[in-house]
KOLTORKOL-161362 format. One record per residue (C-alpha): chain; residue in one letter; x, y, z; residue number from 1. Coordinates in steps of 0.05 Angstrom, whole numbers, plus 5000, padded with zeros to 4 digits. Layout:
REM KOLTORKOL-161362
A:A:X:Y:Z:NUM
...
This chain:
REM KOLTORKOL-161362
A:M:6361:7469:0834:1
A:K:6324:7414:0867:2
A:E:6259:7438:0898:3
A:R:6252:7436:0973:4
A:I:6215:7374:0996:5
A:L:6157:7387:1042:6
A:L:6169:7373:1115:7
A:V:6111:7325:1120:8
A:V:6139:7283:1062:9
A:L:6206:7281:1096:10
A:Q:6175:7258:1160:11
A:F:6142:7200:1124:12
A:F:6207:7183:1089:13
A:L:6245:7180:1154:14
A:I:6194:7134:1185:15
A:L:6205:7086:1128:16
A:S:6281:7094:1125:17
A:S:6298:7081:1197:18
A:C:6261:7052:1257:19
A:S:6265:7055:1331:20
A:G:6310:7002:1361:21
A:P:6292:6945:1406:22
A:E:6303:6983:1469:23
A:S:6246:7030:1451:24
A:Q:6198:6971:1454:25
A:P:6165:6953:1521:26
A:G:6212:6914:1564:27
A:G:6270:6922:1516:28
A:M:6304:6866:1477:29
A:P:6376:6839:1471:30
A:E:6424:6874:1425:31
A:E:6427:6846:1355:32
A:K:6490:6818:1324:33
A:G:6530:6872:1289:34
A:E:6498:6928:1329:35
A:I:6544:6987:1344:36
A:K:6540:7028:1408:37
A:A:6534:7102:1391:38
A:D:6548:7161:1437:39
A:Y:6482:7192:1417:40
A:I:6430:7195:1362:41
A:T:6390:7258:1347:42
A:S:6335:7264:1295:43
A:F:6311:7326:1260:44
A:F:6315:7353:1190:45
A:I:6387:7375:1187:46
A:N:6414:7420:1132:47
A:D:6484:7424:1160:48
A:F:6526:7412:1222:49
A:V:6595:7429:1250:50
A:V:6636:7405:1308:51
A:S:6673:7453:1353:52
A:A:6741:7446:1385:53
A:D:6708:7421:1449:54
A:N:6667:7369:1410:55
A:T:6601:7407:1417:56
A:L:6559:7394:1356:57
A:Y:6519:7451:1325:58
A:S:6465:7434:1274:59
A:I:6416:7474:1234:60
A:G:6354:7451:1198:61
A:Q:6278:7449:1197:62
A:T:6238:7436:1260:63
A:N:6169:7451:1288:64
A:D:6132:7459:1353:65
A:E:6063:7481:1374:66
A:K:6078:7552:1350:67
A:G:6098:7534:1279:68
A:Y:6155:7513:1233:69
A:Y:6225:7542:1238:70
A:V:6297:7534:1217:71
A:S:6328:7518:1284:72
A:L:6400:7523:1308:73
A:K:6412:7468:1360:74
A:K:6470:7447:1404:75
A:T:6486:7375:1424:76
A:D:6535:7366:1481:77
A:L:6581:7306:1494:78
A:D:6527:7269:1530:79
A:G:6477:7276:1473:80
A:K:6436:7330:1507:81
A:E:6403:7373:1453:82
A:T:6387:7447:1464:83
A:T:6352:7493:1416:84
A:L:6393:7558:1413:85
A:K:6353:7599:1364:86
A:N:6293:7594:1317:87
A:L:6296:7629:1250:88
A:D:6245:7644:1196:89
A:L:6234:7582:1153:90
A:G:6224:7619:1088:91
A:T:6286:7662:1096:92
A:Y:6335:7611:1122:93
A:S:6314:7546:1090:94
A:F:6382:7536:1056:95
A:A:6425:7557:1116:96
A:R:6496:7529:1119:97
A:L:6546:7534:1175:98
A:A:6621:7546:1185:99
A:L:6664:7553:1247:100
A:A:6714:7609:1252:101
A:N:6783:7596:1281:102
A:N:6763:7630:1345:103
A:G:6701:7587:1353:104
A:D:6650:7636:1326:105
A:L:6593:7603:1289:106
A:L:6580:7633:1220:107
A:M:6525:7622:1170:108
A:V:6505:7636:1098:109
A:A:6436:7626:1069:110
A:K:6414:7626:0996:111
A:G:6354:7671:0987:112
A:N:6306:7702:0938:113
A:N:6325:7775:0941:114
A:E:6325:7772:1017:115
A:P:6370:7824:1052:116
A:H:6416:7771:1082:117
A:Q:6437:7736:1018:118
A:D:6500:7778:1007:119
A:K:6524:7770:1079:120
A:I:6561:7722:1122:121
A:M:6522:7721:1187:122
A:R:6547:7707:1257:123
A:F:6511:7681:1319:124
A:E:6526:7728:1377:125
A:N:6508:7741:1450:126
A:N:6504:7668:1469:127
A:F:6470:7653:1403:128
A:S:6410:7698:1419:129
A:E:6426:7745:1361:130
A:L:6443:7736:1288:131
A:N:6483:7794:1260:132
A:P:6523:7808:1197:133
A:F:6596:7786:1203:134
A:Y:6616:7808:1132:135
A:T:6577:7839:1075:136
A:M:6603:7823:1005:137
A:K:6627:7883:0964:138
A:P:6573:7903:0914:139
A:I:6583:7884:0841:140
A:S:6596:7946:0799:141
A:S:6560:7922:0736:142
A:P:6488:7946:0732:143
A:F:6471:7882:0694:144
A:A:6497:7834:0748:145
A:S:6451:7793:0790:146
A:K:6448:7805:0864:147
A:I:6498:7766:0906:148
A:N:6469:7701:0931:149
A:L:6517:7664:0978:150
A:F:6504:7589:0976:151
A:R:6564:7556:1009:152
A:I:6620:7577:1056:153
A:C:6687:7547:1076:154
A:N:6737:7566:1130:155
A:N:6807:7565:1100:156
A:N:6837:7560:1170:157
A:D:6876:7625:1160:158
A:N:6822:7675:1180:159
A:T:6798:7678:1108:160
A:Y:6737:7645:1078:161
A:F:6716:7620:1010:162
A:V:6644:7629:0987:163
A:F:6604:7608:0927:164
A:D:6556:7658:0895:165
A:L:6499:7619:0863:166
A:N:6475:7677:0821:167
A:A:6543:7698:0794:168
A:R:6567:7626:0790:169
A:N:6635:7643:0820:170
A:I:6679:7633:0881:171
A:K:6708:7690:0920:172
A:R:6756:7694:0978:173
A:V:6734:7736:1038:174
A:L:6787:7772:1080:175
A:P:6749:7800:1141:176
A:E:6811:7828:1173:177
A:L:6823:7872:1111:178
A:N:6749:7884:1102:179
A:G:6751:7859:1031:180
A:D:6736:7801:0984:181
A:V:6770:7781:0919:182
A:F:6749:7742:0857:183
A:V:6779:7672:0852:184
A:A:6746:7635:0794:185
A:G:6683:7628:0754:186
A:S:6660:7649:0685:187
A:G:6588:7660:0706:188
A:K:6564:7606:0659:189
A:D:6520:7549:0688:190
A:E:6566:7492:0670:191
A:I:6623:7449:0696:192
A:K:6686:7469:0659:193
A:D:6758:7465:0681:194
A:G:6806:7522:0673:195
A:T:6835:7582:0709:196
A:G:6802:7644:0736:197
A:L:6749:7670:0688:198
A:D:6758:7610:0642:199
A:A:6733:7560:0694:200
A:S:6658:7549:0704:201
A:F:6614:7524:0761:202
A:A:6543:7500:0760:203
A:A:6520:7492:0833:204
A:V:6574:7484:0885:205
A:T:6541:7446:0943:206
A:K:6603:7434:0987:207
A:I:6671:7466:0997:208
A:I:6726:7442:1042:209
A:S:6799:7464:1050:210
A:L:6863:7427:1065:211
A:N:6928:7465:1064:212
A:S:6895:7522:1025:213
A:V:6874:7474:0970:214
A:L:6799:7471:0961:215
A:Y:6757:7410:0945:216
A:L:6685:7418:0924:217
A:I:6623:7385:0898:218
A:D:6594:7416:0836:219
A:E:6529:7391:0806:220
A:V:6483:7399:0746:221
A:Y:6413:7381:0765:222
A:D:6355:7373:0715:223
A:P:6289:7390:0750:224
A:S:6248:7366:0690:225
A:T:6272:7295:0700:226
A:G:6292:7298:0773:227
A:T:6362:7272:0759:228
A:Y:6433:7297:0761:229
A:K:6466:7306:0694:230
A:N:6532:7312:0726:231
A:S:6560:7310:0796:232
A:A:6635:7324:0803:233
A:I:6688:7328:0855:234
A:R:6733:7385:0836:235
A:K:6798:7416:0861:236
A:L:6815:7490:0866:237
A:E:6887:7509:0878:238
A:Y:6933:7570:0870:239
A:I:6987:7554:0818:240
A:N:7032:7604:0783:241
A:N:6994:7663:0810:242
A:E:6925:7640:0786:243
A:W:6870:7596:0813:244
A:K:6864:7532:0774:245
A:V:6801:7488:0774:246
A:T:6807:7414:0759:247
A:T:6754:7360:0759:248
A:L:6779:7298:0796:249
A:V:6719:7251:0785:250
A:S:6650:7257:0755:251
A:A:6586:7216:0760:252
A:R:6539:7223:0701:253
A:N:6491:7164:0709:254
A:G:6443:7197:0757:255
A:D:6490:7188:0817:256
A:H:6508:7248:0858:257
A:F:6556:7265:0913:258
A:T:6527:7296:0976:259
A:D:6587:7306:1021:260
A:L:6663:7301:1025:261
A:T:6710:7307:1084:262
A:F:6780:7291:1106:263
A:D:6797:7247:1165:264
A:T:6855:7256:1213:265
A:K:6902:7222:1165:266
A:N:6882:7271:1110:267
A:E:6847:7216:1071:268
A:L:6789:7243:1030:269
A:Y:6721:7210:1040:270
A:V:6662:7220:0991:271
A:V:6588:7206:1002:272
A:N:6553:7179:0940:273
A:A:6477:7184:0951:274
A:G:6446:7114:0952:275
A:K:6514:7080:0942:276
A:G:6552:7091:1006:277
A:I:6616:7121:1031:278
A:F:6677:7121:0987:279
A:K:6751:7140:0992:280
A:L:6781:7184:0937:281
A:N:6854:7170:0924:282
A:L:6884:7238:0907:283
A:Q:6943:7206:0873:284
A:D:6903:7172:0816:285
A:N:6833:7201:0829:286
A:N:6802:7132:0838:287
A:L:6743:7120:0882:288
A:S:6743:7058:0926:289
A:L:6685:7034:0969:290
A:Y:6692:7045:1045:291
A:K:6623:7027:1072:292
A:D:6557:7008:1040:293
A:G:6528:6953:1084:294
A:D:6478:6951:1140:295
A:L:6484:7001:1196:296
A:K:6455:6982:1263:297
A:V:6467:7031:1320:298
A:R:6438:7042:1389:299
A:A:6445:7097:1440:300
A:A:6405:7113:1504:301
A:G:6346:7069:1487:302
A:K:6342:7090:1414:303
A:G:6362:7047:1355:304
A:V:6371:7062:1281:305
A:Y:6372:7005:1231:306
A:S:6390:7031:1164:307
A:S:6448:7026:1115:308
A:F:6512:7064:1100:309
A:K:6482:7072:1030:310
A:Y:6434:7124:1059:311
A:T:6490:7167:1088:312
A:E:6478:7240:1073:313
A:M:6535:7274:1110:314
A:L:6596:7254:1151:315
A:K:6651:7285:1191:316
A:F:6712:7259:1228:317
A:K:6739:7289:1293:318
A:G:6798:7249:1321:319
A:N:6774:7178:1332:320
A:D:6701:7199:1327:321
A:I:6655:7196:1267:322
A:Y:6591:7237:1257:323
A:L:6541:7208:1207:324
A:L:6476:7236:1182:325
A:V:6439:7173:1159:326
A:S:6366:7171:1139:327
A:G:6353:7236:1178:328
A:N:6389:7211:1241:329
A:L:6452:7247:1264:330
A:I:6496:7194:1298:331
A:K:6561:7203:1337:332
A:I:6605:7141:1345:333
A:S:6670:7147:1385:334
A:D:6727:7100:1372:335
A:F:6690:7083:1308:336
A:Q:6744:7042:1275:337
A:A:6746:6990:1331:338
A:K:6670:6988:1334:339
A:F:6663:6980:1260:340
A:A:6713:6923:1260:341
A:A:6677:6889:1319:342
A:A:6609:6895:1284:343
A:E:6636:6860:1222:344
A:K:6660:6797:1260:345
């Protein structure tokens, strides 16, 4: 697994990757050609973000103040006002990832090193002031099994959740209403191999999304000795003939790797390829086609970001709005299709 980059190095990278826009300069300057008006731009070291039913954005990642460094949960309202809701221990929650429950509850898992939270789905409660266990995974009966280490979570939109256990290299389905969880797939071997149930293998699942109870995920093999990805795959997990079948849809083996995938309101699947841009994945023939890779110039409330779609890290769609994490800047653009088209003229 890729080592965590130091916060100071990230800060330097972001300074190089994006810059303040003209309005941040004394006196301001006219808008540049191709510039897009964003609803807001926020900048901190985001691990993950979700958008609620009322379009409130919740993000989690590294931050710091005069008291020290933290993993912070933040809220951004429709006007772009950002509020820190809770600070968490940096060492314990460095790999925190979020999910929204159907009732709006905010859930979290965080990979750990034998920390007490690693086998639990956590929930922010009492107006986000508390972080308490929402569900604790059933213990593994084998005395030789590694401790449960939840790395990713996905809401299946039916009050059940799918989680990836990094230590066991498997996926389980959590049924909180029945106070239980069940095995789905995974041999425990650190590899990418298609198959059903125990015959399928996962390396490191870094993203899981669900559409109509079919799961789509990113699975990667990273080589820390060379700092490259041996394989980065988009895979499908579906229940067929009373068993869970895992199929690889597309793989990148030349050092490329996928960092995010999401569906839009038309159920078209978008994939982020790091350093290459945003692509669409045709689920009929499993072909990738380029969606965006050119310059990205956005401005909001006196702040500008001049970067490229190639440096997109994460994205989400909500109705006619798009949320982009680009070069460390989280950008919301409403009516994005019209604005993208106007910027290209």
